[in-house]
N, C-alpha and C positions, 0 to 999 in steps of 0.2 A: 505197479512197480515204481511209477512216478511218485506216488505217495510215500513209499519207503525212502526214495532218494531225498525227498524234501525233509522227511523226518530225520534222516541221518545228518543232512547238512545243518539243520537247525540245532540238533544235539551237539554237533561238532563246534558250532559257533558258541554255544553256551559253555562247553568245556574250555575252549581256548580263551574266552572272555574271563572265565574264572582264573585260569592260569595267569592271565595278563595282570590281574590284581596283585599277584605275588612277584612276577618277573619284572614289571616296570621297564620293559625293554624298548628299544628304539628301532623296531622293524615290525612287519606285519605277516600274517599267515593268509595265503590264498588257497581257497578250497576248490575242489573239483567242479563246483557249480559256478565258479567265477567270483564268488563273494570274498571280500577281504576283511579280516579281523585284526585290528591293531593289537600288539602285545604289550602296550603300555600307553599312558596318556600322551597324546600328541605324537605317537609313533609314526615315523615315515613309512611310505610304501614303495620307495625306490628300490629297496631290496626286500624280497618276500621269500618266505619259506612256503613252497608249494606242496600241498598235500593233494595228490592226484586221484586217489581212490578212497572210498570208505574203508576198504580192507586195511589200508595203512593205519588208520586210526585204531582199528581193532587190534592190530598187532602191537602198536605202541602202548595201548592201554593194558593189554594182557601180558606183554613182555617189555617193560620200560627199561631196556638195557642199551648200552652203547652198541653191542653186536646187532641189535635190531635196527638201530639207526643206520649202521653201515650197510646192512642187507637191503633196507628200503631205498637208501640213496643209490646204491649200485644199480638197482633195476629201474630207477627213475620214479618209483612210487612216491618218494619225497625228493624234492629238488630245491635248489636255491636259484632264484631268478634276479638278475640285476647286479650280481656280484659273485664273489667266490665264497665258499664255506668259511674261510678265514674272515672275510669282511663281515659276513653275517654274524659270526660268533662274537665279534668285537662290539656288537650292538646290544649285548646283554651282559649282566653280571654273572660270572661263572659260579660263584658261591650260591646265588639264588637259584640257579638251574639245578645244582647238586641237591639243594634242600627242597626242591619243588614237590617231590613225591610225598614228603612229610608234611608239607604245609597245605596241600590241597584238601578240600572238604570231600572225604571219601564217599559219603552218602550221596552227595551231588553227582560226583563222577560216576558212581555205580548206577545211579538212576538214569543218567544220560547215556550210559554205555549200552543199554538194552538194544537199541536199533542196530548196533554194529555186530551183535552176537549172531545175527542171521546173515551177515555178510560173509563172503568167501574168505579164505585165508590169504588170497592174493598170490602174486607171482613169487616163487621162492627166490631167495638170494643166491648169489654165485657160490660155487662150492669152495673156492679157495684151496688151501692145502689142508686136507682132512686127515692125512695119515698121522699116526702117532710118531713123534720124533724121539728116538732114543737119546738119552742124555750124554752118553760117553762115546767118544771117537774110538773106533776099533771094536765096539760092542754093539754093532747094529746101526750106528749113526752114519749116514751117508752125506757128508758135507757137500760133495759135488752136486748131488741132487738138490739140496737146499739152496745152494748158491745159484744154480741155474734157474730155479723157480723165480728168483728175484731179478737176476741180471740178464738172462737170455730172453728178455721180452722183445727188444728190438733196438738196435743202435739208433735207428732213425727216430724212435720214440724218445730216447734219452737226449738226443740232440735238440729236441724241441724246447727243453727247459734248461739244459746245462750251458755252461760257458763254452767258448770256442775250443778250449783245451780238453773239454769233456771231463772235468774234475768233479767227482761225486762225493764231496765231503765238505765240511764247514769251510767257508771262505774266511779271509782275514781282512776286515774293513779298517785299515789304518786311518781312513777318514770316512765319516758317515756318508759322504756324497759319492763314494766310489761306485763305479759300475760293478756288476757281478764279475765281468772279465778282469777288471783291474784288481778286485779283491781276491780272486783266485790266483792271479799272478803273484800278489803280495803274500798269499799263503804258501805257495811253492817256494818263494824266496825265503820266507821265514823258516820253513822246514830245513832248507839247505844251510841257512846261517846257523840255526841251532845245532845242526849236526856238524858244523865247522867243515863242511865239504871243501876239499881242495883237489886240484888236478892230480889224477892218479888214484884217488880214493876208490875203494871197491864198495859200492852201495847195494844193499839188498832191499827191495820194496816188496813187503808181504801184502798180497792182495792189491796188485798194481793197477787195477782198473783198466782204463783205456790208454795207459802209458803216459799220462801227463807228467808225473813226477820223474820217472826214469829218463824221459827225453829232456826235460828241463834241467835235471842234474848234469846230464852229459853236455848239453849245448852251452849252458851258462857257467858251469862250475868245473868242467873238465873231468867229471867222475866217470868211472866205468860202472854201469848200472845193470843190475839183473832183477827182473820183476817176475813174479809168479801170480797166476790167477787160475780159478777153476771154471771160468766162464768162456765158452767158445766164442761168443759174440765179442767179448772184450779182447780176447786174444787176436782174433781176425783183424779188428780195428787197429790194435797196437802194432801188429806186424806191418800193416800197410803204412802206418804213420812212420815207423822206424825206417822203412825203405824210402818213403817220400822225403824224409829229412836227411837221408844219407848217414844214418847213425849206426848202421849194422856192425861197425867195428868197435863200438863203445856201448851199445845197448842190446840186451838180450831179454826176451820175454818167453816164458813157457807156460803151458797148461800143466800145472803141477801142484800137488799138495805140499805146502811149505814144510810139513813135518817129515817129508821124505828127503829133504835137502841134506846132503852130507858134504861139508866143506872143511877139510882138515886144517887149512891155513886160516880160516875165519875171515869174516867180512870186517872192514874198517867201520862201517856205519850200517845201521838197519833202521828202516822206517816202517811203521805199521800205522796206516792212516785210516781209521774207522773200518777196519776189517775185524777187529777184536770182538765186536758185538755179535758176530756170527758164530763164535767158537763154542758158546755154551759154558755156563758157570763150572760144570764138572770137568771141563777140559783146560781150565786156566793154568793149573800147575804144569801140565804138559807143554802149554804154550810158552811159559816163561823159562822152562828148562831148555826148550829148543832155542829160544832167543839167546840164552846164555851160552849154549853150545856153539852157536854160529858166529858169535862175536870174538874178535881177537881181544887180548888183555887191554883194558881201558877203552875198548871200542864203545862208540856211542849208540844208544837205542832211543829213538823218538817214538813214543806211544801216544797216539791221538785216538780218543774213544769217547763216545757218549756214555753218560752214566745217569743214574737216577738217585733220588734222595733215599738214604737208608731209613729203615723203620727203627723206632726206639728199641724194640725188642728184635735183635738181629735174626732170631729164629723165624720171624714172620716175613723176613725180606724176600724169600723165594716164593711166597704165595703169589700166583699170577694176579695182576690187576686187570680191570676191564680193558684198559688200554693195551696191555700186553696180549690179551686174548684176541682182540681184533687184528692187531698188527701181525702176530705170528700166524694167524689163519690166512690173511689176505696179502700180506706184504713180505714179511721176513720169517718164514718158518724156521724154528730152531733158534731164533735170536733171543739173547738175554743180556741185560745191562747190569754191570756191577755198580759199586759206589766208589768214589775216589779214594776213600780210606783203604778199601780192600785192594785197589790197584797198587797203591804205594806199599802196603804191607806185603803183598805178594812179590813185588820187585825186590824188596829188602830180604824177604825169605829166600829168594833164589839168587842171592849173592850179587845184586846190583846196588850201586850207589846212586841215590836219587839226587839230582841237582836242581831241577826246576819243575814246578807244577803251575801251569798257567790256565786259568779259566777263560773259555771262549763262548760262554752261554749266549750272550747277546749277538755275537758274530754269527752263530748258527741260526738264531732267530731271523736275522736279516737275510741270511742265505736262503732259508726256507720261504721267506716272503717273496724273494726274487723268483724262486722256482715255482711257487704257487701262481704268481702273476704271469709268468712266461707260459706255463702249461695252460692256464685259462685263456690266454691270448691265442694259443695254438690248439685250442680244444678240438676243432673240427679235424685238423690234421692228425691229432692224437687218436681220435675215435676211428679215423680211417685206417690207422696203423695197427692199433691193438684192441679196438672195440670200445663201445660206449661204457660198458660196465667197469672195465679195468681203468679207463680214464677217470671215471668218477671216483673210484676207490683211491687212486693216487692223489687226486685233488683233495679228498678228505684226509688222507694220510699226511700230506704236506701241511694242511691247515691245522690238523690236530697237533702235530709236533711243533709247529711255529708257536702255537699257544702254550704248549708245555714248556718250551724254553722261555717264553715271555713271562709265564707265571711262576718260574723258578722251581719247577718240579722235575725238569730234565736238564742235564748239563753236558758240556763237552770240555775235556781237558787235554792239553798237550803236556806230557810228562817226559822229561829228558833224564835218562839214566845212563850209567856206564858200567861195564863189567868190572866189578870191584877188585881192586888191587891195593896192596900197601903203598903208602907214599902219596905224592902229589897227584891230583886228578888230571892235570894237564890243561884244565880250562882256565880262562882268564878270571881274575878276581871280580871284575865288573862285567855286567851284561849290557852295558851302554851301547856297544857296537851293534847289538841285535836290532836296536830301534833307532839307529842313527839317521836313517832316511825313511824308514817304514816301507818304502817300495824299492829302495836303492839297491845295495849290494853291487854285483857286477853290472856292466852296461846292459840295459834292457834289451830284450829281444821281443819283437812284435809277436803276440800270440797268433797262431795260425787259425784259420777259420775251420770250424768243425765240418767234417765230411761224413756222410752216411755211407756205410758199406753193407 
């Protein structure tokens, strides 16, 4: 058996050295026998990709897919030592990685693969969300189940990487040197300024999370805020926060599907901050109809959502990508991103007037970099809270999306619209006041420290 192990290690070194000729990367691979193989000339070994078993090589060679990488990383068969997956990925050229399967000498790889064919399959990856997700709400799609899969992990877990206000969406870095807490405060202020929130305004927050925006809008802008969520964990946290801040007379949060809200008088303002990604493409018309129904005439709607790049042939847009397949299995079951042109078209189709579209791609990149670093720093606590496999999956998820925003394949936009009416919109001709101070607006209130419940 020792002879087989040595044969496998030698074959693995040959395959990796051959791949290094094409990758020219600045990191190294560490094998199960302790040997280290650089992935490029002069590559450093301060960060290594650890391959812990011969079975991992077998699976990667027989199924060279992103799903395989996620499964192997989740169970620890493949690991990153000395840094995060994000730091490791920045040591190679992404396009060279994508072309690797086509550039390798197949005869060499097949010849060296023989000793791995007698290896076991190795430990299976985590199950994730395996059930089929119906596309349409009301026809078998259970959004509450899908939402709870993602959010009812543990409030203590989310507190390990989020800011003190527990805001789980792209921050707004008015200055590059802002802390995450400062940037999330700036984002909350920007939302309120774009919505022109004023004392007495009735605000609806769709997918209110842990209550960050509704409490901020009431404390700093005098609004009366109503938030809805489908997550029990988020609801419990938000209720405790509202009571702690003494906002029960101005802020209300419920566990409720927003599609069941009936408000004859309408809300003055509606915010939907990165909840839209959960609804599914086939439910977008119903979403915008409900937004229109819930707004008073000329009421303002702020739509913040991640999007992806459209395909040239729009008929191919809905074909799941490898990234979508791993994310919907392990992180966001039922999640789908549209493209910004579709967002604007749908708003106009459903009788909204679009006023502003602002891209925040690099802001979300920085947000994800913060979340990745904070989760890595608190990795031991995260593993104690939710287990090693889930912690690994979230680290890889944050890293993957930070790179997607950096590489200009995934985006996030804030789109401001109003319920269309004849005549003036009621908005200022200039948007200069939105950026007058970048953190300013009303007098700042110190963010509270996150508490776990």
